[in-house]
Every structure is written in C-alpha cells, then in structure tokens.
Residue, then its C-alpha position, 0 to 999 in steps of 0.5 A: m511486505r513487498f511483492k515478488r520480483a519477475a524475470i529480468g528482461l533482455l536489456f538488463a542482462l549480458a550474463s557470461i557471453g563474451i564481450a564480442h558475442a554480447d555486443r553483436g547479439q545485444d546490439a542487434y536486439n537493441r536496434g530491434d533486429y530480433k531476427a539477427a539477434l536470434d540467428y546469432w544466439r540460437p547456434l551458440a545456445s544449441k552448442g551449450d553456451a549458457a548465456a545464449q540459452l538465457k537470451l533465447g529463453e528471454m526472447y521466447e518469454e517476451g515473444d521477441g522475434v519468435e512466437k511467445d512460447l513459455t514452454q520453450a522459454l522454460n526449456w532454454y532457461r532450464k538448460a542455462a540454469d543446469q549449467g549454474n547460470a544464476e539469472a536463469q536459475f532465478n527465471v526458472g524459479t519465477m516461472y514455477d512460482e507464477g505457473e508460466g510454462v509449467a504448473t505452479d510449484d512453490a517447492q520447485a520455485v524455492v529450489w531454484y530461487r535458492k540456487a540463484a540466491e546462494q550465488g549472490y543473486r539479489d532478486a532471488q535472495y529477496n524472493l526466497a525470503l518472501m517464500y519463507d516469510n509467507g510459508e510458500g513452498a517451504a514451512q513458514d520461517r521468519a528467521q530464515a526470511f530475515v536471513w535472506y532479506s538481510k543478504a538482499a538488503k546488504q546489496g542495496d535492495a530497497d524493498a528488502q531494507f524496508n522489510i528488515g526495518v519492519m521485522y526489527d520494528n515488530g520483533d518478527g524473526v529477530n529481536q525487536d530493536k527500534g533503533e535498527a528499524v529506524a536505520w533500515y527504514r532510512k536506508s530504504a527511504d533514502q532510495g525513494n521507497a515510499d513505504a519506508q519513508y512513511n514508516l520513518a515519518i511515523m517513528y519520528d512522529e511518535g518518538d519510536g526508536v528515535p527522539r520525537d521530531d515533528a519537523q523530521a516527521l513532516a519531511w518524511y511524510r511529504k516525501s512519501a506523500d509526493q509518491g502518492k502514499i495515501e496514509a502519508e497524504y492524510n497525516l501530512a494534512v493533519m499536521y498542517r491542520d493542527g500545526e505540528g512541525v509546521p505553522k497551521n495552514g488550512n489550505q495545505a491541509v485541504f490540499w493533502f486531504r483532497k489527495a487522499a480523499d481522491q484515492g478513496d480514503a474514507e477518513a480523508q473524505y470525512n475530514l475534507g467534508a468537515m473543513y468545507a462545513d466549517g470553512d476551515g482552509i477553504a470557503e464554507d460550502d455545505v454542498e461540497a461538505l455533503a458530497w464528501f460526507r456521502k463519499a465517506a458514509d458510503q464506506n461506512d464512516v460513522e461520523a460521516e453518516y451522523n453528519l449527513g443525518v444532521m444536514y438532511r434534518d436541518g436542510e444544510g446543503v440539501a433540502k430538508d428531508g426527515l426520512q433521509a435524516v432518519d436513514w443516516f442516523e439509523k446507519a450511524a446508530a447501528q455502529n453504536y454512535a450514541d449521538a445518532a440514537y439520541n437524535l432519532g429519539v428527539m425526532y420521533r418525540d417532536g415529530d421532526g420530519v417524521p410522524a411523532n411516535w412516542a414508542k420509537s422515541f423512548e426506544w431510541f432514547r433507551k438505546a442512546k443511554t445504553m450507548g453512553h449518551n448522557d446529554n439532555e439536548p440533541d447534538d448539532n452538526e458536530e464535526k469530530p476531527l479524527q486522530k492521525k493514522t498510525i497503522r504500519i505497513 
C-alpha cells in the first residue's frame, strides 16, 4: 500500500477566497513577496475568512514570511476547519497524524480526515482509507478501506486505483475478482504508477485475470522498469535472457540485470555474475563474475556463496585459496545447499586446499546425502539461473 499524503502547499490551493482576494494575496505570494501576502491575508483571517485562515496556516507551516511555527499553523487550520473548509480539515488531520504542532493522535486524525473526505476531498479519502487499512486510529476494517479507496479512485487517484487493484487481486476487503484487479491496475498504470505497471505486467505474464501475453507483459515491465522499479528491471532482464515476448538478447538482459543489481537486488547481482562467468551477452570475465557473486553472497544468496566457493577452489578470477573456498562452501551448506556440502567432503577427502581430514570428509558427505545430494562427483561452477520474481506489492 502507498504512504499517506501530506498537507497541500500554498501554490496549489485557492480555496474559497473570492477571485479578487485570491489574485492579490496569491500574486504577492507567487512573486515571493511574503510580507505583502501576509499583510493581506492576516486581516481577512482575523475577521473569520476561512480561506485566508487556511493560507495563514500554510505560511506558518512552511515558514514563509514568518518564523515556522507548527502550533500557529494548526491554530489557523483549525479555525478554517471548524468553518467546514475541507482542505483545512485535511491539514488538521495530517498534523494529528504526523504529530506536527500537536501530539500524535491517530483517532483525531481519523475524525478530521473523515470530515474532509465526506466533502469529497480526494486526499482525505485516500488517507482515511489507509487508516482503516492499517488499523490506525480506528479498528482495522478492510471493507471500509475499500469504500474510501474507491471514492478516491473514482476521482482519478492513481495510488487509490492501485490499492483497489491489490484488494481485488487478493480478495482483501472485497470478493476476489482478477478481472477487476486488471482493470484497476490498468487505470493506475495508465497514469504512470510504476507499481501498477509492474503488477499489470505480472497479470499478463501469468495469464491471471487476462489471457497470457508475453508482449504485453514485456511492455508493462518496461514502463515500470523505466521508472526504476527493481522487480520490473529484473523480470525484464529475464525475458530478454530467455526470449519471452521478445527475441533473446543477452546485451539487453545484462543491461537490465545491472540496473537492478546496482540498486542492491541480490538475485540480479547473482545472475549478472552468472552472465559474466558464462560470457552470456557480455565478454566472459571471471573477475567481474567474482565481484557480482560477492555482492549477492554478502546478502546471503546461496547460489552466489556456492559459486564463490568454486571460484576460490579452482582459481577462477582470483588466486586459488582453499580456506576461502571452504568458508564459502560452509556458508552455502549452512543454508542446506547440498552441492556445497558435497564439495566440502571432496576437499577434505582429497586434501584440496585444506589438510586431508577423513573424519570431516565423512561428515560432509553424510550431510550432503541428508540434504539430498546423490551425485558421485563434485559439482563444478554451475550457474543456476533463478526463476522470475512474482511477488506482488
């Protein structure tokens, strides 16, 4: 689910001040003459003009023309909110929600979000939905969350549309309906929501709620990946690597794996290492392979730990180092990786990089068998491409 919305700034809200009033005050503010704007709005606010009170609250909240003072901001927002100004009600809600100018009070946040939401204020509808969704300030109620997300979604809110899609997808707060999930993901995706684009791609990739279509999956993964969505970058790389919905293209696979790897994705780091090790889509380079395997292994990726063991054992991309090989094989074996346990048995049996030790050899062979290893020979540097991620947001 998405994060809550913050208060709206001065540049986006003219509220209910008359056109002449709005022009004079807003024009002064827009040209950076905060004193003139303040001098114009303060008398109006003091006389009870709700929109001017809202503006004054925003100036105190932002520290524009006055010393920033969240208590004063809340005071002016509250005056406007008590007169029914929806934006001020929303801002009061956010201040209680975030503990700005007042102690955090989720229950009060719900009260004020509801006042604004019932007047059709979209961001308040969205935040109220989140409060019900997370059980903040009110008992968790996914059905109520769905109601308020729907109101915001019908006003075109892309994040609310995405959340409605998730709820239909999972049957959370509403009866599961994959077709509706696809429809709402598409509405959000068409507005550029990267998470919705990713989930829509997954639906096409799996034929979930829509006929399976690799080309559509590829197109939506790309839109999401172009916005830096790691999972989309990873899946796009897999599709180029395997030729799903597009001709195989190792260079493009490497490009997108690198994008995800540079953002810290362990599986992408592992697969990028595997492509360097194999010379797949890029010139073979064991040193680069080792570097990427290490990045993945540092995040406990078991295949990367195993491959590092092989590379240190065999001197690929690095000087042979039996102790390092044993260390990495042991890390992989601790995650029940049978091939690593088997290779440890072989190394101790043959005295390969470590002193021969029949007792340790027997113990590692026994552990490998318990883990399911039935081969008679140790595995070599065997890259095992991972399957695509399908975890939803």
